[in-house]
N, C-alpha and C positions, 0 to 999 in steps of 0.2 A: 586171173581176171574171172571176174564172175560172168556168168551167162547172160548176154542180152537178149530182149524180146521187146515186141512192139506191141505193147497191150493198150487196147482202147477202152476207156471206161465207157460204159453205158450211162444214160441219162437217168437220174434217179430222182425221184420226189416221193420219198417213202413216209408216210406218216405212221408211227407207231404208238399206241396207247397200251400202257402196261399199267395193271392194278397196284398192287403194294410189291415192292420187288427190292432187293439189295442191290446196289450199284455195283459192288464187288465183295468179295469175301474179306473183311477186315482183318488185319494182325494187330490191330490196337484197339482198345474201348473209344467208345464215342463216335463211330463212323456214322455218317448221317444215311436213313433211309429215303430211299425214292417212293413216293406215292404215286405219281404218275410222270410220263415221259413223253415226250414227242420229237421225232427227228426227222429232220429233211436234208438231203444232200443232192448238189448241183455240180456239173462239170463247169469248170472255169477254162480250162483248155484240155489239149489232147495229155493224158496222164496225170492230171491234177483235179482233184473234187474239193470243194468246200461242205462240210458236214455242219449243222446247225443242231443242238440237241438243247431242248428246255423242259426241265425237270421241275417238279414239285416235291419238295422233300421236308422232312420233317423239321427242318431248321429254317424253311423260306424257299422261294423261288431260286432256282442256281441255272445259268446260262453256260454253255461250254462250245466254243467254235474250233473245228479241227480242220487244217490244211493238210490235205494228204497227196503226196507227191511220188510217182512212180520213178523211181531213181535208173529203171534199166530202159526208160524210153528215151531214144536218142533225139527225140524232139524238145525236150525238156531241159532246162539248165537251172542248177541251183548256184547262187552266187550270192556274196556279201555285199549290201549296199552301204555305203559309208557318207555320213556328213551330208551337206547339201550340195557338194561338189566334188566328191569322191576323195576328199581330204578330212581329217580331224578338226578343221579349223573352224567348223560351225554346224551344230546338231540341226537336224528337221526333224518333221513329224512323219510318220511311217506311211501315211497317205501320200504326202508330197515326195518322198522317196521313190515310192513305188510309181506316181506320174512322172517323175523327171527321167528314171531310168526304163521305163516302158513294162515294168514287172507287171505280172497277171494277178499276183499277190506278193504279200510281203507281212512279216511279224518282226516285233522288235526284238535285239539282241540282248547285248552285254549290260552288266550292270556297269554304272560310269559315276563320275566324281561330281556331283550335282553343285555343290558350293563352291569347289575350286575351279577346274579347268574345263568340265564338261566332257572330258575324255574318259574312255572305257579303261577297266582295271584290268581285264583279260586280253586274250590275244584276239587278233582281227586278220585275216588273209582276204583277198579281194582279187578275182581274177589271175590267181597263182602268185600274187606279189604280197609280202609281209607289209601289212599296215602298221602292226603292233605287236610286240613280242610277248608271249604270256608272261604272268604274274610270278615272281619267285616264290610261290606257295604251293604247298601239298593238299589244300582244301577246295580249290576251284578247279572244276572240270569244264572242260570245253565241247563244242561241237565244231566237227571238220569234215570237209570232204575233198577226197584225192581226185586228181586229173581223170581218173577213169570211174570217178562216182562212188568210190567206195567211201561209206560213213563211218566216222569216227567220233566216239563219245569217250574221252579219255582226260589224265591228266597230261597236260602238254608240258614239255619243258624245254627250255632254252640254255643255250651256251654260246657265248661268244668273246672273242678277242679282239684287242686293240694293239697293233703292233707299229712301233715308231720306226724311224729310218734307221735309228742306232741298232735295232734289234731287240730292243725293250720291249716288253708288252705288259698288258693289264688285262685283269679281266671285264668283259663287257656285261654290265647288269641286265639291260634292256634296249629296246629301239623303241623310241616313241612312247615312251611311259611317263603318266603323270604320278606325282607322288603318292604312295599308298603304305600301308602297312604290311610289314613282313610277318612270318610266322611268330617271330620273338617280339613281336609288337615296336619294333623299331622301323622307325622310317626307312623306306626304299632309297630316299636320297642321300642317307648318311654314309660317308666313307665308299660309294657306288659310283661307277662311271656308265654314262647312259648316252645313248646317240639320239639326234633328232633329225629327221630329214622334211622334205616338204610335204609329206602324206600327215605330217603332225600339223601343220598349218603354216604362216607366213612368217612367225616370230618364234624366236625361242623362249624357253622359260625364264631366263634373266637370274637375277638375285633372288634368292628365297628369303621370305619373311622370317622365317625361325632358325636359319643357319648363317654362319659368315664363313667366308674363305671359299665361296662357290666358284669354280673356274670353269669359264667355257672357251672352246678351241673351235674357230671358224674354219672350216676346211673346204676347198673348192678345187675340184679336179685333182683328188689326191693331195694337196698341198696345204698346208696350214697357214693360213692368211694373217690372223692376229688371234691374240688371248687376251681373255678381258677376266678382272676378278670383282665378284660382287656388282655387276653392272645391270642395268635393265637390258631385256630381252634385245636381240638384234635380228636382223633378217637373215632367214636360212637361205643360202645359195641353190639356186635351180638345180645345179649340177654339184650338190656337195650335201653338207651336212654340219652339225653343230655336236661336239663332245662335251658333255657338261660333267664335271666331277667335283666332289667333296671328300675333304679329309685324305687319306692315301691316294685316292684317285686324284684330286686336284694337285698333289704332290708328283704324281705320274706326268700329268700334263705340264707342270711347269718345269720339270727336269728333262723332259725326252721330245716335248711338242714345240719346238722353237718356229716363230714365223719362217716361213721358207722351206721347212723340212717337208718329206713325205711321210703319209701316215697310211695306213691299210686296216681293215677290220674285215672278220668272216665270223659265221654264225651258223648254228643249226637249230633247227626246230623239232622235235620228236615227241609223239611219231607222226609220220608223215615225212618228214623231211622236205627235199625238193618238189615231192610228189603234190605237196598240199595246195589245193586250188581255192578253194573257200573256207573260211573258219569264224567263229565268233567265241569270247568267252561265256563262262557262266559262273555255278555256281556249286550246291552239291549234286551228286549223282542220285536221281529219283528212283531209277529203276534198273537192277542189276540181274540180266538173264532170267528176265520176266518176273522177278520177285523185288520184294523190298530190300534194300541194302541191310547189313546190320546196323547202320547208323548213318546218319546224315552228317556229312562233314561240316554242313551249315545248316540253320535251320532259322526262318525268319518264321516265328510263330504267329498265330493267328488267322482268321478268316479274311483272305484279300485278294484282289485280282491277281492271277498268276499266268505266267507264259514257260512254255517248256519246250524241248526238241526232243522227239524221240524215234528210234528206228525200229522196224522187225528183225525178227529172228533170223530170216535169210538176208537182210539188208537191202532188199530192193525196196522198201516203202519208207518213206519219212513222214513223220508227223509231226506237225507245227500246231501246238495247241495253245488256245487263250481262253482263260476262266474269267468271266465277267464279273466285277462287283460295282453295283450301281444303285442307287436309290431314285425315285420320281421326283418332281417338283413338291409332291406333298409329304416326302419324308417316307413312304412306301417303299420297301425293297424290291427293286427289278430282279437283282441277283445277288445273292449274298457272299458270293467268294469262296474259295477253299482254304484249307490249311494245308501246309506241306505234304504232310501225309496223305490227306484226301486228294491231293492230286496225284500222287504217286498210285494210290491205289485205283484212281481212275485210269490213269495210263495203262495200269497192267490189264483192266477190264477190256479196254479196246484192242488189245493184243499187241502193245508196245514191249520190246524185249529190252531196250537200253533206251535210259533218258537222262537228260540235264536239266536241270531247273536255270531258267533265264531271268532276267530283270523283270520284276512285276509290280504289284501296286499302281501307280498313276502312269508307269510307263508300258503297261500291258496294252498293246495296241495290233490289231490285225486288219488289214484292207485285202480287199479282193474285186477282181473284174468279173463282174456278172456277165452272163451270156448276152451278147447284142451291144455291150458297153465298151467303149474304146480307152477308159481309164479304170483303174482300181477305185474304189471308195471304201470308206471306213465300214467295218462290218461290225466290232463290238462298241459299247458305249464305256468310253475311259474311265478309270475311277478318280473322276475330278469333271471340272466344267470344260476342261479343252483338252485336245490333244498334246502330249507332252513331246517336247522336240529330244530326239535321241541321238546319240552319235553314232549307231547302226543298226542294220535289220538284216535278216535273211530273206533273200528275194527269191521268187518263181519267176522264170522267164520261159516263153516258147521260142523255139527255134523254126518253127513251120512256117514253109513258105505261105503266100495267099493262096487259098482254093477257092472252090465253087461254091457258091452259096449254097447251104442245104438245111437251113432252120431259121426259123423267124423267133424272137423274143418278145412275148407278149405281156405287156403290163395292164393292170385295171384293179377295180377293188376286190379284197379277197371276201369281203361280206357284203350282201344286199338284202335289204328288207322288200319281200313280196309287197308290188305297188310302187315301188320307187325304181330308179334306173341308175345306170353306172355306164361311165364311157371307157372305152377298151382302144388301145393303140400299140401298134409296133414300134418298139423303142429301137429296133437294129436287127440285124441279121447276123448268120455266123457261118463259117464254113466247115469243112467237113474236119478241121482241126480243132473246132469251137473256139476258133478266133474271130474276132468282129468283122462284120461285111457290111457295108452300107448299102440301105435299101430306100426305095422311094415309097412313101405309103400311099401313093395316088391310085394303085391299082391293087391294093390291099382289101380284102373282103373279110367280112366277119360271119361266122354262122355258130347257132346252138343246137343240140337235139331236138328234134320234134317234140311238141308239147311242153318244153323246157321254159320257152320265152321266144322273144322276137327281137329283132336288131332292126334299128333305123340308122343305117350307116354305122357308125360305130358305137351308138347307144345301145345298150341292151336294157330291156325291161323284162325281168322273169315273169314267169306265170304262177308259180308253185315252190313250195320249199323243197330243200335238198341241195345236193352238190352237182353244178353243172360244168362241165367243160366247154369252155369257148374256143372255138378255132378260127385263127387267122390265115387266109390264105393269098400268096403271090405267085400266080402260076403253077408250077408242081411243087412247090416249097411252102411248108406250112409250119405252124408253132401253137401251143396250147397255152391256155392259162385256166385255173379253176377258181370257181367262186362259189361261195356257200350261201344259199338263199335262205332267209329266216321267213316263216310265214307268220302271218298276224296272230295265230292261235298260240304262237310260241313266245309272244312278248308278255313280260310280267309286270313292266313297269315303264312309266315314262318319267324322265328325268331332267327338268329345267335347272339351269345354271345361268346365274347365279341364284342362290335360294338362301336366305330371302334377299331380295333387290333393294338395296338403299342407295340412295341418288340424291345428290345435292340440286336444289332448285334450277332448272334450266338446263341441266346436264344431262347427257346420254348414257345409256349402258347396253352393249350388245348382249343379246341373249342367244341361248344354244338349247339345243334339246337332243337328249340322248335315248336310245332304248337298251333296255336290260330285259335279258331273255331268261326263260325258267332254267338253262342251264349255266348260267352265270355270266353270258357273254353281254358286252358292253359295245356300242358303236353310235356314230354320232348320224342325225338326220340332218340332209342338206336343208338349208332355210326355204327354199323355195317349196318343199314339200310340208311345210309345217304352217298352220293357220293360226295366227297369234290375234289376242284380244285382250282389251283392259277394261276390268270392272271397276267403277268409282270414277274421280276425277282427280288422278294423280298424273295423267300423263296420257301419250300415245304411242304407239309401237306400229313401225313401217319397216318393212323386209328384216324383221327379227331386231330393230334397234329400237328400244325404248327412250323416249325424250322426257323428261319431268316437266310439270308445272313450274312456275315461277316462285310458286309459294309452298308451305308445308303441306302435306297431303298425305293420304295412306289409299291403298287399293289393292287390287289382286290382278295378277297377269295369267292368263290361260293359253295354254297351248293345245292345239288340236291336231291329231294325226291320224288318218284312217278311220275316223271314229271314236279314237280314243283320247281322253283329256287327262291334262295335269293342270295344278294352280300354283303359284307361289305368292306370298304377301308382297306388297311393294309399299316402302316408305320414302316420301320424298322430305327430306330434311337439312339444313344447315351443318357443316361441319364444327358446329358449337353449341353451347347451351347457355342462356343467358339466367341469372340470378339476381334479385333484389335483396341485399343483405340488411336485416334490421338488426341494430346494435342490441335491442332488449330481446330477442329470440334466437335460438338455435336454428341455423339455416345451412343446407347442404345443397351443392349442384354436382351433377353425375354426368358424364359422358360416355354414353354406349355400355353402363355396367360394367366399364373398366377402369376407370380412374374417377375417385370422387374427391371432392375440396369441402373439409366442413369448416364453418365459422361459428364456433361457440358464441353464447350471447355476450356481448360485451368485447368482441374481439374489434369491432371498429366502433369509432365515436359517433359517426352519423350514419344513416341510411345511404347506401352506395349500390350503383348496379354494377354488378362484376360480368366478366364473359369467360368462359373456360373454352377453349378452341384447340384444334390441331395444329401443331407446330411443324413445319418442314426445314426450319434451318437449325440444324443442330453439328453441323460439320466443323465447329470449332471445338468440339470436345477433345481432351487429351488422349493422345496414342494410348493403346490398350484398352480404351473403356468403349464397348460397344453398346449403341442405343437400341433398345427394344421398343421405346415409345417416348414421345415427346408432345406436351401440350404447351399453350401460353395461357396464362391467367393474369388479366388485367382489368382494372375499371374501365367501363363502357365511355365512350366519347369523350376523353379527356377528364373525366372526374378524377378527383384527387381524394386519397383514402389513406388514414394514418391507422396502423394496427398497435392496439392495445396489448395484443395477446396473439400468438403464433396460430396460423392457419393449421389444420391437420389434412394432409393428403393421403389418400388410401389408394393403392395402385395394385390390382391383380396380376399376377403372372403364373406361368407354369415353371416348376423348378427342374422340368427336363430341357425348358429352352435356356432360362436362366440358371446356370449351373454352377458358377463360381461366386462372386460376391455380389447380391444385389444392393444398388444404390439409388437413393433419389438424389438428384442435384439440382440447384437453381443457378442460373446465371446471375452473378453479381456485376450489375451495370457500373458500379464505381470501382471495382476493383480489377473490372475486365476479366473475370476468369469464373468457371464452374466452381460451385462449393457443396461438397456432400452435406446432406442435411440429417441431423440426428433422427433415426429410424428404428423401428423394432419389426421383426417378422411374426406374422401369425399363421396357423395352420400348419398341420403336419403331412397334408395330402401332397398330391400332384400340383393343385391349385393352391397357391397361398396369396397372402397380402402383405405387403410392405407399407407401414406407416410411419409418415414423416410429421416432424411438427417444423414448420415453416415461416421464417420472419420475411415476409415480403411477397410481392408479386412478380410476375415476368415469367422467363422460360422455365420449364420444368422437365427434366428428363429421366426416364426409368433405363438404367444402365445395367450390364454386367461388367464388374470390373476385372480384368483379366489380367490387370498388372501385378508382377511378382511381389509375393509379399515381403516387407522391409525385413532386413536381417541386420543385426547388430553384432560386431565383434565381441561386446562385453556382456549381452543379455540372454544368450545361449543357456537354457537351464536355470536361469535365474526366476525367483517365485514371481516377479511381476512381468515376466516377458510375454504373457498373453495380451494383458492390457497396454503393454508398450507397443507391440505389432498392429494391434487393433487402432490405437490412436494415431500411430504414424502413419497406417494406411489410408486413414481418413483426414490426414493433412492436420490434425491437432498439433502435433508434438513431432519433432525432426530430430534427428542425431547431429553430429558434428563431422567435419570434413574428414576426419581419419576412419569413420566408418564405425566409431563406437556411440553410445548412448551415455554414457556416464551415468549409470542408474544412483549411484550413492552421493552425486554432486548435490548441495542444498540448493534449495530454491529460493528466490526472491520473491518480494509482494509485487513488483513488476511482472515477473515472469509468470506468477500464478494467475494474475489478471489477464494477463495476455492470453493463458491457456484457458481459462473459463470462458472467456469471452468468444473465443475462437470454436469451443466445443459447442456451445450453446449458440452462436450463429446471431448475435444480438445485432440489431441494426445500428447505423451511427446515430447519435443524437442529434437534435435541432441546434443546439448550443453547444460552445467549449466551455470547458473547465481549465483552471490553472490553480497550479500550487507555488507554495513559495519556493520548494525546491525544484529541481531541473528533472523531467522525467523524459527518458530517452525516445527520439522520434519512434523507433519500432514499437513503443509500447505506449505512447502517447494516444493512439485512438481507441485503444481497449480500455485503458484506463478511463477515458472520458466516458464510454457506453457503461462501464462498471459504477462511477459516479452518477451519472444520469437515472440508473436503475435502482440507486440506493443500496449498492452491493458494498461501496467504499465510501468512506467519510472523510478518510484522512487523520491526522493527529490533530490534537487541541491548538498548535501553534501555526496551523495552516500549512505543514509539509506533508507529503506523502511517503518520503523514504523509501524511493523504489527499490534501491539495492540492499535495504536490510532484508536480512532472511526472514521467513515467513514462519510462524510458529503454527502448531495444530490447533491452537485456540482460534488463532485469525484465521486460518484456513475454514474452521468449521462455521465462523460467523459469514465468511464471504458466500460459503455453499448455501447455508441456510436462507440467506436474504436473497440470493439467485434464483433459488428453487421456491421461494415463499412456502416454507414447510408448514403443514398446519400443527399447532400445539399436540403435544405426545401427552398421552394419558400415563406412559409409562416411566417409573422414576428411575433418574440416573444412577447408577451403582457403580462406582470404581474407587479404587484404593486410594486414588491421590485427589478426590472430589476436592478437597479444600485449597489445591492448587490452581484449580480453574477460576479464572480472573471472573469478577462478577458480570462485566458485560458480554461476557460469552458462555455463560453458564446454560441459559436456554438454548442457544444455538447447539452447543454440544449436546444437550439431551435431545434435540429433534434430529441431529443428523445421525446419532448413533441408533435412534429408534426406527430410522429409516434405512438402516443398513449400510449409510453411505461411508461412515467412518468407524472403526472399532477399536476396542481395546485390546491391550496384549498382557496377558498373564493377569488381567484384573486392574491395570494401569492404563489411563488415556494419555499421558505425558502430554500435557496442554501446553508446556513453555519450549518442548522439544521441536527443533528445526525440523522441515519438511524436506525429505530427499526427491529427487526425480522420479524413482521408481513409485515413491509413496504418492506423489502426485498423479502418476497415470493410473494407479489402482483407484485413486479416489477419484479422479475425472471419469474413469470408465463406469464406476457406480454410479455417478451425476447423470451421464447418458442414459445409461439404463432407466433410472428413476424417472428422467425427463420423458423419455419415449413411451413409458408407463402411464403416466398420469397428464390428463387432458388440463 
């Protein structure tokens, strides 16, 4: 037995500032440097403290939280917290686990199956009871504590046996285990026998989707009740369990566990055996005998939020560590996280002798009860928007009885500006064991050192800059809080937000004022301490709220504080811009220098007024497409406008935000769907412009298309694959149900007309066209669009011949007419010039000069059919040309 002692931690509130230091002596390249560091430590109960370390490193800010527990303190208990009700049935956040169980602190535990059952992968013991057995792997360490509070950070092993009434037995692979991979990468469910009791949950696992022949034996009071094969999960008896087997294990169940027969089982978990009291599973051993281990059995690379459990060399101190990774709302780093190597080095630097890596990332969560509080609260900012529900946690519990009131917990502002005031309060008290005690605030008095400032009740007004200790007293019991007072001479800048102010007519905006100091600190000024004014006729400001006039206007808002002033421009404007389009002139309309719509001369037949406005309705975009901006472009007041040519939409974006596939889409009211518009990207810096040619008015969105790129079985490595993928991603071309594209299949006249119309987004014509022969329904609309634009004329006998294969000459003519290519000054030079039909000669000359169609070894092959691969390549060049030419 280890020697026990009752060491009482002293209250610490130590602030350390270090110039340039190394966090630890690294044994690998790339360890970060610490530029400055602050550390604060507070008691949370007798025998346990919470240390908060904030660092500025060469890689960014870094925050670490350390729960230290004195395992030799008899008034302190460490135990595992499981699920939302003490079983693995439903996960819960760490904060809610701590509140539910009365823990003074808790930190998340084991890795778990997020996508399947939500259960942990490693072992779990709670209150001396096995909740889940260890995984049958030799690379996943765990943390355990025996009944005499001896800590263990080891590879835990499990051995078990199930014995039937006839004496036959079978190896038991695990208790309450979800499916996981063994070291051989084989599923733990294959050929194994597993046991599930009520600590697993209410229902057995039942039939497994990837296995057949899975048998379950329902056992109650040691007697087999029934045996099921590939059936849904069944209720687990309160005084029994389920034996689940596959392969040889299923055969053992079938041959030996007959309904009505008895069955028993036994198991051992080592190290610890029957003395294990609490345990959670983990991953790699991080620290071994105060040093890095020779290698990590597993390594999750990259900088992430991290969780670890460690112990001191004498085994008396438990370290529960949470490394934070989080960004603020504006994207700047709050804490950059650590690599696994950096975490190991940090643990060594604080005196950890042995440590194990626990679940990190979005699971890293720490909760602790601050002095005077009755419940634990969240300590770190989780790596995500909310706390993740986890299956288990390591809890710290106080066994101390209720003692006498010995201190007060005081809260209030940590920063004040001279000339302003702050309210302090006693949020609670604590006894000699640092556990919460209720107090009445009616008898509390506040005071500050002479000359530092004055109190009016609980409101403190500082008199000068410096650090002031505020004292709250209740009889002979007191507590303190420290406030840093900033003098006016330390203010470098007043910062008004928002800046600039842009408000719609008649709408309001909440204004705020911050103070920046020469030392780089920033804090808010209360609205009551600021005098606001508005210059110009843009509106008025009352109690920090600016209300705009009903018409467009400009002005300036000024904030005054303690004789210092700052101003910001204010603009009152509607969320739209109007434009009168003159068909004889080029014109354009711009919305906040963000999106521009150009109308080249001749775009419309008549003068028309149009409005470009912000659009809020875009929830009907397809899944996998993320909207970065939405506008609505339409004629004003019901005017009608026909387009003779497409509009050009230019949209600014940042490549850091729109990082996948930038696309401009227009909603087609007739087809009831969003359609991608032919576009090009301009600029090679961070800020870029996407420009699209658009046939029509309506809703427009700038999106990031994050859908997986189409993949066809028969085009990987094909010369035309880049063009095929691009056109398939934009919806111009598609594949076949069997996953192929059939790149060598010939193209018909109807198919090419359909693809060309789809690629260039032609609007539907006003009148319908008919040919003597039948045009399929799927192609009729595209053919009519092509005919109305003069791209297709049909044959002299009045037929279209939709199923006839299209030749390269015919394709050249259709492309030439569609793009209305200018006459080329170059001379067509090909070996088979004489074979080009007269009607196609000019078109072939123009499309080859434009680089849209090419010769092969000096031959144009005018009468040759067109394959789907050749069509894709030609259409990709058509779209490139179309997006480049107004």
